[in-house]
N, C-alpha and C positions, 0 to 999 in steps of 0.2 A: 241437470244433465248427469247421466249415470257414469260411474267410474269405468274407465277402460280396464277390464280385468286382465287383458292380454299384455298390457304395457308394464314393464318392470318399474320398480320404485325409482324415483329420481336419484341421481348420483350427486354426492357432495364430497368430492375427492380432489377438488382443485387447489385446496390450501388457502383459498380466499373466496369470499362471497361473490366477488366480481367474476372470477373464473368459473365458479359454480353456475353463475348465470349464463355464461357462454356455453357451458356444458348442458344447459336445459334443452338443447337439441344436439344429438351426437349419434355416432355409429359405433357403439361399444363392441358389437360383434359383426354382424353382416347387414343389419337393417337399420335405417335411420329411425330414431325415436324422438318424438316431439312431446315435451312436457308442458308446453304453453300453447296448446292448440286453440284455446278459447278462454273466456273470462273465468270460468270455474277452475280451469287448469291453472291460470295465473294466480288466483288467490290461494289455491292449494299449495302451489310451489312456494309462494312467498311465506306462507305460514310454516311449511316444512324447513325452509331456509332460515327461519327466525328473523327475517328482515321486517316482517309485519306480525303483530300480535293477533291472536284469535279474536280479541275484542275489536280491534281495528277492522279486521276482515268482516266481522258481523255488521259493524257500523256502515262500511262501504256498501255491503250487499243490501242493507235496509234502505239506503238512499240512492239506489241505482235503478234506472229504467231498463226495460228489455233492450238488449243489444248494446248497451253502453259498455258493459264489462268486456264483451267480445271485441269491441272497437279498441279498448285500452290494451287488450292482449295483443292486438295487431300492432299497436304502437310499441309495445314491449319487444315484440319480435323484430321490428325495424331497428330499435335501439340496439338490440343484441347483435344484429348484423353489421351495424356501423362500428360497434365496439370490436367485433371480430376482425373487421378489416384493419382497424387501428392496431390491434394486438399482433396480427399476422405481419403487418408492415414493420412494427417496431421491436418485436420480441428478439431476444438474443443480444441486445445492446442497451446501454443506459439511455434514457430519454433526455432530450435537450429542450431548450425553450422554443425551438422551431416547431415542436409538436403542438404548441398552444393553438395555432390557427385551425387545427383540425378538430378542436374540442368545442367549437362554438355551438353546435347543436346540443351537446351535453349541457353546456352552461345555460342554454335557454330553458331546458327542463328544470335545472336547479333553481332558476329565478322564480319559478312558480311556488316555491315552498312557503307553507304557512305554519312554520315551526315556532315554538316558544319554549321557554324554560320555566320550570316550577320546582318548588321544594316538595318532596314526597317522602313517604315512609321508606326507610332504607331496606334493602334486601337483607335477609338474615344470613349470617355466616354459617359455615359448616357445623359449628358447635351449637347452633340454635340461638346465638346471641346477635344483636345488631351492633352497628358501629357506635362511636362515642356518643353521638346525640340521638341515634336512631333515625336520623333524617339524612337525605341526600339530595343533591341537585341533579335534575334529569331533564334532558331535551325531549320534548313531546311534540306532537303534530296534530293539527285539526284535520280530520279526514272528511273534507267537505264534498269532494267529487271523486268519481271513480279514477280519473287520471292522476289523483294524488298517489295511487299505488306505484306509479313510476318513480316517485321521489326517493324512496329508500334504495331502489336499484341504482338510480343515478348517483346517489351519495356513495354507495359502495364502490361504484366504478371510479368516481372522483378520488376517493380515498386511496384506492388501489394505484391509480395513475400517479398520484403525488407522493406515495409513501413506499411503494415496492420497487425492487430492482428488476427492470425489464430484461436484464441479461439472464435472469433465472426463470423466465417464462418459457415453458416448453410445451410441445404437443407429443402425445404418445407415439413411440416409434413403431408400434405394431399396426400395420395396415390391415383393415381399413379404419381402425379406431381414430376418432377425431377429438378425443378428450384433451383439454388443456390442463396444465397444473403448474404450480409454483415450486420449483426445485430448491429445497432448503437443505439438501444434503451437502456434505463436504465434497468439494471437487469442482462443481456440482456433478453428481454421477447418476442421478435418477434418469431412467430411460422410459419407463412405462407409467401409465396413469395409476395403476396399482398392480400389485402382485396377483391379487385374486381375479381381477378383470382381464388383464393382458399379460402380466409377467409370467404366470404359470403356463398360460397357453403358448407363449413364445418358447419357453423352455421345453414343453412337451413336444412342440413341432420340431425343434432342433434335435431333440432326442430321437424322434422317429426318423429324421433324415440320417442321423449318425448310425442308427440301427440298420436302416436300409442299405447304407454304404458298406457296413460291416458284413451283412449277409451277402451282398454282391461280391465283395472281395473274397469271402470264404468260398463262394460258389465258383469263382474264377480259378482260385487256387486248387480246388478239388478237380476241376476239369483238366487243369494243367498236369 
């Protein structure tokens, strides 16, 4: 499937992969943009988000039949909307144990995992040297079926739910933007998804309003 040249690049400004997944559909300006419309989109987004490696994407593609990846993309969108409902319900306050019963569908996805651990060559450090032994323990996964693409997403959501403070989860204040983000500022004081996407637009809009009021006041004074 050809790339949609009219669609902007996916946004990764949520401060966490789970919120970036929510933001894979959003209204950053005036039009809804969907980055997981089909199977090719899903694999491209997963690779861009670094939740799935390029090798894993190639493996899944080689072992998929026509239509399978599109079906998994549909499952991903359904998972996204369940998670969105969860975030909207609980954001702004700390999670309690009572939220567990709402996570049964997520746990059912996590139960499918075919992960394992292995000793592999360690990643090189910035100075070109490896760690003490040159080896490291790494969690790996067997990418047997297309629906295994949901597992890294489900893990990112599970990690977010269990490790992040939901009182710091916000959505952009600039309408109609629907982007979510994790506010890690002191206060917390962050109001917009980003200064480049919405912050500057908001400031420019407020400046135009103030300028219009100033001109109106000056005009009234001149007439008086």
